[in-house]
C-alpha positions as CSV (number, residue, x, y, z in Angstrom):
1,M,13.2,9.0,-20.9
2,G,11.2,8.0,-23.4
3,D,7.7,7.2,-24.0
4,V,6.4,3.3,-24.4
5,A,3.1,3.6,-26.1
6,G,0.2,2.9,-23.9
7,G,2.3,1.3,-21.1
8,P,1.4,2.9,-17.4
9,C,2.9,5.9,-16.3
10,V,5.7,5.8,-13.2
11,L,6.7,9.4,-11.6
12,V,9.3,8.5,-10.6
13,V,10.4,11.3,-7.6
14,E,14.0,11.0,-7.2
15,D,16.7,13.7,-7.0
16,D,20.1,11.8,-7.3
17,R,20.3,11.3,-11.2
18,K,22.1,8.2,-11.0
19,I,19.7,6.4,-9.7
20,L,17.5,8.2,-11.5
21,S,18.3,6.9,-14.8
22,V,19.1,3.2,-13.4
23,L,15.0,3.2,-12.5
24,S,14.0,4.9,-15.6
25,T,15.8,2.5,-17.8
26,T,15.2,-1.0,-15.4
27,L,10.8,0.5,-15.6
28,E,11.3,1.2,-19.6
29,T,12.8,-2.3,-20.1
30,D,9.5,-3.7,-18.5
31,G,7.1,-1.7,-20.5
32,Y,6.2,1.8,-18.1
33,R,6.4,5.1,-19.2
34,V,8.6,6.9,-17.5
35,V,8.5,11.0,-15.7
36,G,11.2,11.9,-13.8
37,A,11.0,14.9,-10.9
38,N,14.2,16.0,-9.3
39,T,12.4,18.0,-6.2
40,G,8.9,18.2,-4.3
41,Q,7.9,21.3,-6.0
42,R,8.3,19.6,-9.5
43,A,6.7,16.2,-8.3
44,I,3.4,18.5,-7.9
45,E,3.5,19.6,-10.9
46,E,4.4,16.8,-13.3
47,V,1.1,15.1,-10.7
48,R,-1.3,17.9,-12.1
49,T,-0.4,17.3,-15.7
50,R,1.0,14.1,-16.4
51,N,-2.0,12.0,-13.7
52,P,0.4,9.1,-13.4
53,D,-0.6,5.6,-13.0
54,I,2.0,5.1,-10.1
55,I,4.5,7.3,-7.8
56,L,7.9,6.1,-6.9
57,L,9.4,8.7,-4.1
58,D,12.2,9.1,-2.4
59,L,12.0,10.7,0.8
60,G,15.4,12.7,0.6
61,L,14.7,16.3,-1.5
62,P,16.1,19.1,-1.9
63,D,13.4,21.3,-1.5
64,I,10.8,19.6,1.2
65,D,10.6,16.0,3.0
66,G,9.5,14.0,1.5
67,L,7.3,13.0,4.1
68,A,5.5,16.5,3.8
69,L,4.7,15.5,0.1
70,V,2.9,12.6,0.0
71,P,-0.1,14.5,1.5
72,A,0.5,17.4,-1.3
73,I,0.1,14.6,-3.6
74,R,-3.0,13.4,-2.0
75,V,-4.4,16.3,-3.1
76,H,-4.0,15.8,-6.7
77,S,-4.0,12.2,-7.2
78,T,-5.4,9.2,-5.7
79,A,-2.7,6.9,-7.6
80,P,-0.6,4.6,-5.6
81,I,2.6,6.4,-3.8
82,I,5.8,3.4,-3.0
83,V,8.4,5.5,-0.7
84,V,11.4,3.8,-2.3
85,S,14.1,5.2,0.7
86,A,17.5,4.6,2.5
87,R,15.7,5.6,5.9
88,G,15.1,1.6,6.8
89,G,13.5,2.9,10.3
90,D,9.7,2.0,11.3
91,P,9.2,5.2,12.5
92,D,9.5,7.0,8.6
93,K,7.7,3.7,7.5
94,V,4.7,4.7,9.9
95,K,4.4,8.3,8.6
96,A,4.8,7.6,5.4
97,L,1.8,5.3,5.5
98,D,-0.2,7.2,7.8
99,A,0.4,9.9,5.6
100,G,-1.3,8.8,2.4
101,A,1.1,6.2,1.2
102,N,0.1,3.0,-0.3
103,D,3.9,0.8,0.6
104,Y,7.3,0.8,1.5
105,L,10.4,-0.1,-0.4
106,T,14.2,0.4,1.4
107,K,17.5,1.2,-0.8
108,P,19.2,-1.1,-1.4
109,F,16.3,-3.3,-3.0
110,S,16.1,-5.8,-6.2
111,V,14.8,-5.5,-9.3
112,P,11.9,-8.1,-9.0
113,E,11.1,-7.2,-5.9
114,L,10.5,-3.1,-6.9
115,L,8.4,-4.4,-10.2
116,A,6.2,-6.9,-8.1
117,R,5.1,-4.1,-6.1
118,I,4.8,-1.6,-8.6
119,R,2.0,-4.5,-10.2
120,V,0.1,-5.2,-6.8
121,A,0.1,-1.4,-6.5
122,I,-1.4,-0.7,-9.7
123,R,-3.5,-3.7,-10.0
124,S,-4.7,-3.4,-7.0
125,H,-6.0,0.5,-7.2
126,A,-7.8,-1.0,-10.6
127,Q,-9.4,-3.0,-8.8
128,V,-10.7,-0.4,-6.1
129,G,-11.0,2.7,-8.2
130,D,-12.6,5.9,-7.4
131,A,-15.6,4.0,-5.5
132,P,-15.2,2.1,-2.8
133,R,-15.3,-2.3,-3.7
134,T,-17.9,-4.1,-1.7
135,I,-16.8,-7.1,-2.2
136,V,-13.5,-8.7,-1.6
137,S,-12.2,-11.9,-1.9
138,F,-9.1,-13.6,-0.6
139,G,-8.2,-17.7,-1.6
140,A,-12.0,-19.3,-0.8
141,Y,-13.1,-15.9,1.1
142,R,-15.5,-13.8,0.0
143,L,-16.2,-10.2,2.4
144,D,-19.4,-8.5,1.5
145,L,-18.4,-5.3,3.1
146,E,-21.7,-3.6,2.8
147,G,-23.6,-7.0,3.6
148,R,-21.3,-7.1,6.7
149,T,-20.7,-11.3,5.6
150,L,-18.0,-13.6,5.7
151,V,-18.2,-16.7,3.5
152,R,-15.9,-19.1,2.7
153,G,-17.1,-21.4,-0.3
154,E,-21.4,-22.0,1.0
155,D,-20.3,-21.3,4.7
156,H,-20.9,-18.5,6.6
157,V,-17.8,-17.4,9.1
158,R,-18.9,-15.6,12.8
159,L,-17.1,-12.6,13.0
160,S,-17.5,-10.6,16.3
161,A,-18.3,-6.9,15.8
162,T,-14.6,-5.9,16.3
163,E,-13.1,-8.5,14.1
164,F,-14.9,-7.7,11.5
165,K,-14.3,-4.1,11.6
166,L,-10.4,-5.0,11.1
167,L,-11.0,-7.4,8.4
168,A,-13.3,-4.8,6.7
169,T,-10.2,-1.9,7.7
170,L,-7.7,-4.3,5.8
171,A,-9.7,-4.9,3.2
172,R,-10.6,-1.8,1.6
173,H,-6.9,-1.6,0.8
174,P,-5.9,-5.0,-0.2
175,D,-2.2,-6.2,-0.6
176,E,-1.2,-2.8,1.1
177,V,0.1,-2.5,4.9
178,V,-2.3,-0.8,6.8
179,T,-0.3,0.5,9.8
180,T,-1.7,-0.6,13.4
181,R,-2.2,2.9,14.3
182,A,-5.2,3.0,11.4
183,L,-6.4,-0.3,12.7
184,L,-6.8,1.0,16.1
185,K,-8.6,4.5,14.7
186,E,-11.3,2.2,12.6
187,A,-11.7,-0.3,15.8
188,W,-11.5,1.6,18.5
189,G,-11.4,5.4,18.3
190,S,-8.5,7.4,18.1
191,A,-7.8,7.7,21.3
192,H,-6.8,4.1,21.7
193,Y,-3.7,5.5,19.2
194,G,-1.2,3.4,22.0
195,K,-2.6,-0.1,23.0
196,S,-1.6,-1.9,19.9
197,G,-2.1,-4.8,22.0
198,Y,-5.3,-4.9,21.3
199,V,-5.0,-5.1,17.8
200,R,-2.2,-8.0,18.1
201,V,-5.5,-9.9,20.4
202,Y,-8.1,-9.7,17.7
203,M,-5.6,-11.0,14.6
204,H,-4.5,-13.7,16.2
205,S,-8.4,-14.5,16.7
206,L,-8.9,-14.1,13.3
207,R,-6.0,-16.4,12.3
208,Q,-7.6,-18.9,14.7
209,K,-10.6,-18.4,12.1
210,L,-9.5,-17.6,8.9
211,E,-6.0,-19.9,8.4
212,S,-5.1,-23.4,7.9
213,D,-2.0,-22.8,10.1
214,P,-2.2,-19.5,11.8
215,T,1.5,-19.7,12.6
216,R,2.1,-19.3,8.5
217,P,-0.5,-17.1,8.0
218,Q,-1.5,-17.1,3.9
219,Y,-3.8,-13.5,4.7
220,L,-3.2,-11.5,7.5
221,I,0.1,-10.7,7.1
222,N,2.4,-9.1,9.9
223,E,4.3,-6.2,8.4
224,A,7.1,-5.9,11.4
225,G,6.7,-2.8,13.3
226,L,4.4,-1.2,10.7
227,G,1.0,-2.8,10.8
228,Y,-0.9,-5.5,8.8
229,R,-1.6,-6.4,5.0
230,L,-4.2,-8.3,3.6
231,R,-3.1,-10.4,1.0
232,T,-5.4,-11.2,-1.5
233,R,-3.5,-13.1,-4.4
234,T,-0.6,-15.6,-2.6
235,S,1.7,-15.4,-5.5
236,E,2.5,-12.6,-8.2
């Protein structure tokens, strides 16, 4: 794996040599610098020494389960983590996202989709940085997290306290999946983890206020079985 001067550094954590080779070639062709790791321990070492811009993580590693590796990586890095795994079940996806991953892509996947997910993750991370964003824009809307206001053009949009909490939680992770569990915790507290219906009701209410066609939402996107995503860019 060679270096591409100036390109973002991608750490690919994958124990299958063929898959690692294909991903490396694909990413290097698109201008990325690629570092490979075939074990969880090696991944931690590379995170500490290379400070990658983004991490692609397979869950099936020989020395540690990838789900346990996510929080271990988070000790050393805030870089976006995209889980790339053959495990397509919703429970694994939810666990990975709750553990600190930013996105989840199930194998097999298309190269354009992978590259698009990487671009979105890097862009969102660069916008957020280490400090929380106070202003988040999507479409014609401008959300002020500190001032607790939402405007569309010159008009203020009235939200209930709970609606604002949910929207603010999504806005702090723009273009990333936020699990239903995380939304429940932020809006109602950890005692309400089993009451996913609360989120559905309030998301329906938010869509009625924000979407031009609530049945075909542009911004408040449901990720079936996982949670929701605030789409701040409607196209790549």
